[in-house]
Residue, then its C-alpha position, 0 to 999 in steps of 0.5 A: x550424340x554431341x548435341x545431346x551431350x551438350x544439353x546434359x552439360x547445360x542442364x547440369x550447370x544449370x542445376x549447379x547454379x540453382x543449387x548455389x543460389x539455393x544454398x545462398x538463400x538457406x545459408x545466412x551471412x557467416x558467424x562473427x568472432x568476438x572476444x570475451x570482452x565483447x561477449x561479456x558486454x553483450x550479455x550484461x548491457x541489457x540491450x539484447x533481451x533475447x540473447x542466447x548463450x550456447x554452451x557446446x561442451x560436454x556435460x561434465x565440463x558444463x557442470x564444473x562451471x559455465x556462463x550464467x544462464x547458458x543453454x547447454x547442448x553439446x556440439x555432437x547433439x546440436x544438429x538433432x536438438x536444433x529445435x530447442x533453439x526454435x524462435x531464436x533464429x533472428x536473435x543473437x546467439x553467442x556460442x562458446x566451448x572450452x577453448x574455441x575449437x568446438x564453438x567454430x563447429x557449432x557456429x557453422x551448424x547454426x549458420x547452416x540452419x539460417x540463424x542470422x546472428x551467430x557469434x563465436x566467443x574466441x578463446x572459450x571459457x578459459x579466456x572468459x575466466x582469464x578475463x576475470x569473468x565469473x562462472x556459475x555452478x548449476x543449483x537446479x537439477x533434474x534427478x531423472x536426467x541428471x541435467x543441471x540448470x541455473x533457474x528453476x523455470x529453465x529445468x521446468x521448460x527443458x524438453x528432456x523434463x518429462x512428467x514424473x520427473x523430480x526437480x531438486x533445488x539447492x540453497x539460494x534466492x531465486x528471482x523468478x515467476x515459476x510456471x509449473x506445467x508438467x507433472x513433476x515434483x519440485x523439491x527444495x533443499x530446505x525452505x529456510x534457505x531456498x527463497x523464490x522471490x517475485x520481486x514485487x510483481x506477478x505470481x511466484x509459483x503458478x501451477x497449471x493444468x497437469x495433475x499430480x504436482x508436488x511442491x515442497x520446502x520453499x519460501x515464496x515471497x514478494x509477489x502479487x500472488x505467492x502459490x496459485x493453483x490454477x487449474x491443476x489437480x490434485x496436487x501435494x504441497x509440503x512445508x512451504x513458507x509463503x510470506x509477504x505476497x498481496x495474496x499469499x495462497x489460493x486456487x483458481x476461483x470460478x464454477x469448475x468441476x469439484x475435483x479441481x479443489x481436491x489437494x493435499x495441502x497440510x499445515x506444514x504450509x503457512x501464510x504469513x506464519x499461520x498454517x493452511x488448513x485444506x480439509x477434504x471429506x471431513x465431518x463434525x470438526x472445527x478449524x483450529x484458532x491458528x488458521x491463516x487460510x481455510x479450504x473445506x471440501x466435500x465435508x459436513x457440519x464444519x465450524x469456521x469461527x473466531x478467525x482472522x484470514x487476510x491476504x489470500x486469494x480466498x479467506x474461506x473456501x467451501x466446495x461441495x460442503x453442507x450444514x456447516x458454519x462460518x461465524x465471527x470470522x474477519x476476512x479482509x484484504x483477500x482477493x475473494x473474501x468467502x467463496x462457496x462452490x456447490x455448497x448449501x445449507x450453511x449458516x454464514x453470519x457475525x462475520x466482518x468482510x473488510x476491504x476484499x476485492x470481491x466480498x463473496x463468490x457463489x457458484x451453484x450455491x443456494x439455501x445458505x443463511x446469511x444472518x441470524x434473524x433479528x435482533x441477532x443480525x448478519x454480517x458486516x460488509x465494508x462498502x455497505x452505505x446504508x443508514x441506521x434510522x430504524x429498528x425492528x425485524x422489519x426496520x420500520x420503528x424509528x430508533x437506531x439498533x446497529x443494523x442497516x435499514x435495507x438488506x445486503x443482496x448478494x445474489x438472487x438466492x443469497x441475501x443478508x437481511x440484516x447487515x451490521x453497521x459496524x464490525x461484529x464485536x461479540x454478544x456484549x458490545x456498546x458504542x457511542x455514535x455521536x456527542x453534541x453540546x447544548x452550547x458551543x459558548x458557555x459563561x463560566x458558572x453556567x451549566x454545560x450539557x452533553x448528549x451522547x448517543x449510545x448504541x447496544x450492538x450486542x445480544x445482551x441487555x447491559x447496565x453501564x456507566x456513561x461519563x462526559x468530559x470537558x478535556x479531562x474534567x468529568x462533567x457528569x457519570x450516569x448509570x444506564x440500562x440498555x436492551x439488546x439491539x437498542x439505542x438511546x441518547x443520554x444527557x449529562x450536565x455539570x457546572x462549569x464553576x471552577x473551570x478555567x477560561x479556554x476551549x475545551x474538547x467534548x467527549x463521552x465514555x461508556x463502559x466497558x461491560x464484562x466480556x466486551x471485546x471491541x472497545x475501540x467505539x466506547x469513547x468518542x470526542x466530538x465538538x468544542x466548547x468555549x468557556x468564557x468569564x462573567x467579566x471584561x477580558x481581552x487577549x492577544x492570541x497571534x502576532x504574524x508579520x507578512x515578512x520576516x526580512x524586509x528592506x529598510x524604508x519598506x513597509x511590513x504589514x503585522x497581523x494581530x489577533x485579539x480574542x474576547x474572553x469576557x461576556x461583553x461586546x468590546x471596543x479595544x486598541x491594539x499596538x505593535x512594538x519593535x524591540x531592539x536588543x537591550x531596549x524597551x519596545x518602540x511603538x509601531x502603530x495602534x489600531x482600534x477593533x471590535x469584538x463580539x462576546x466570545x468572538x475574535x478578530x484580526x487587525x492589520x498594523x503597518x511598520x514603516x521601516x524608514x530610518x530603523x537601524x539594520x538588525x533583528x527585531x522581536x515584534x510585540x502586540x499589546x491590547x490596552x486593558x479594558x475598563x475593569x479588566x482584572x486579567x491582563x496577563x494575556x494582553x501582551x504577546x511577543x511572536x515573530x522576528x523581523x530582520x531589517x536589512x538592505x533593499x533587495x536582500x531576500x534571503x537575509x544574509x546582509x547583502x544583495x547578490x544573485x542569490x536573491x534573484x534566485x529567491x525571487x525567480x522561484x516565486x515569480x508570478x505568485x500572490x499571498x496564498x499561492x504555492x511557492x509564494x515568498x513574502x520576502x521576495x515582494x521587495x517593492x511591497x505591491x503584494x505580488x512577485x514580479x519582474x519589478x522585484x528583480x529590477x530592485x535587486x539589480x539596482x541595489x546589487x552588491x550593497x551590504x551591511 
């Protein structure tokens, strides 16, 4: 018996040891007590991205004011609801209550569930408030559970939020990316004062798989996507303002079951101030002209025309829609320009598809017409790069007609046979595609001919005026008749007597014709004509010193540009001068140059500043009048200043200091034409900035005048 009792005692002791070992393995190190100051720093420092703040008070206490973002689980329910904290076992968890009593119990419960970083906030919310730290009143409410939350996403993610519940959101700005993945109603107090802001990234509201989701009374802004209906249907949207997103509104675009497009979205929803039109099961109607987004589902004989649709997931969406028209619609900067899903026998032409990430997306859609035949034409596609050299139904006649010479293939069953070369501008539309001149150098009194190539992009024959200009002076106006989808080159000629010598921009203008809407290409400026005189005439047009600050005794190159405005080849002399205050110019140097008829050349004159008094000098260049030259008013030009100072004074402050060394250091290693090159830092005049220039500054350090 004694042996048996001993065995039992040893067995019991062994079990106790094993139990203690197991207890030690299950229970992590004890929770840590922290002050409210430490808690505040942990919450606000950003060093703990997975930090959880746990409020274990009663609901009425939590609703009366809590730490922002706190998870609310009363201590009496913590054991049963511990699963709501799953995944945070190794993250920091700060626990608080009213004054510090209940949080001790809660911290022990977390410790028993193997939470490894539990912090008990001493003194509770009372100590928090006494320290001057803020408390928050929840602004998001589950009407069905009466639970309240600080963020919309927290309300949606709460296990207590179930399908069929309603989430009410108070006024305020919520910087969130909301994912709705339960069958709920998400209702804002008033869209004018409830803003969900994406802070410039992501999807502001994304609606996932569940059905029958209601979203109402929000301003949704500043995201990549505003409201995006992913795979959920049917959903109801009311009174939402969707603004300033890369793509304001839309649905998932792919080959999916047709019913996925069945939503109840009325015109109280707007994108950048324009209503959303989401039509289901409609016939024989036209989308109103104020539309900002268009979706047509299970419909027939719908007209979509004369619209500008931009910055949405889709510009125009057809699903299971037939015998309808999309015409004269500009869809731009959308993720998808036009989307057809299981839609057939639709006419889609005279539209402008501009800078959409995907111009068109087609799913099980064929037998759609993408052009109006010839000469009506198809659509304008930004990114279409073919040329327009031919015309006619087969594009085999040499002449431009505003239609690309090759088709725009969308897919095997959809082709635009006559893609437009410019955005569709309506049935009356003229444009000038180039302007050329017979000569680029014309002697005063001679004729100047300007050639303008004009295209009639419209559907009508037009009679219109063509005018050519030299700057603002009319060269000639002619009246032209041009048939539809045709082009011609018109020559306009005028005499240049009375025009002053100079450079003239050459331009041409057509029309506009009655009812023409797009006049942006009715005027074109191409090329430059130089008008010279039938005599000897030279001018100085530019004076450019290499430096603006030079040490006395050093050299300064001065570039002087001369231009020949006469009809003769010339040899000329150019002289540079420096001009002391209240004194006439003192010659620097004279150089001889040659000029072709109408040509220009640059000569370089060098100023040796030895003996020149310190000071600031205007630089003048003068061309000696030519034999028989009558206009000498432009033979002289004063342009630029040079400061003569002590050697090593780079910044021109009349003394040599460390500041000048800094200027050399910034430009060190550079030559003329390089970025950061500073000619004034070339102290020793060797054409580059180097240590040798630093040496010169060091030699003269401290000198001034």
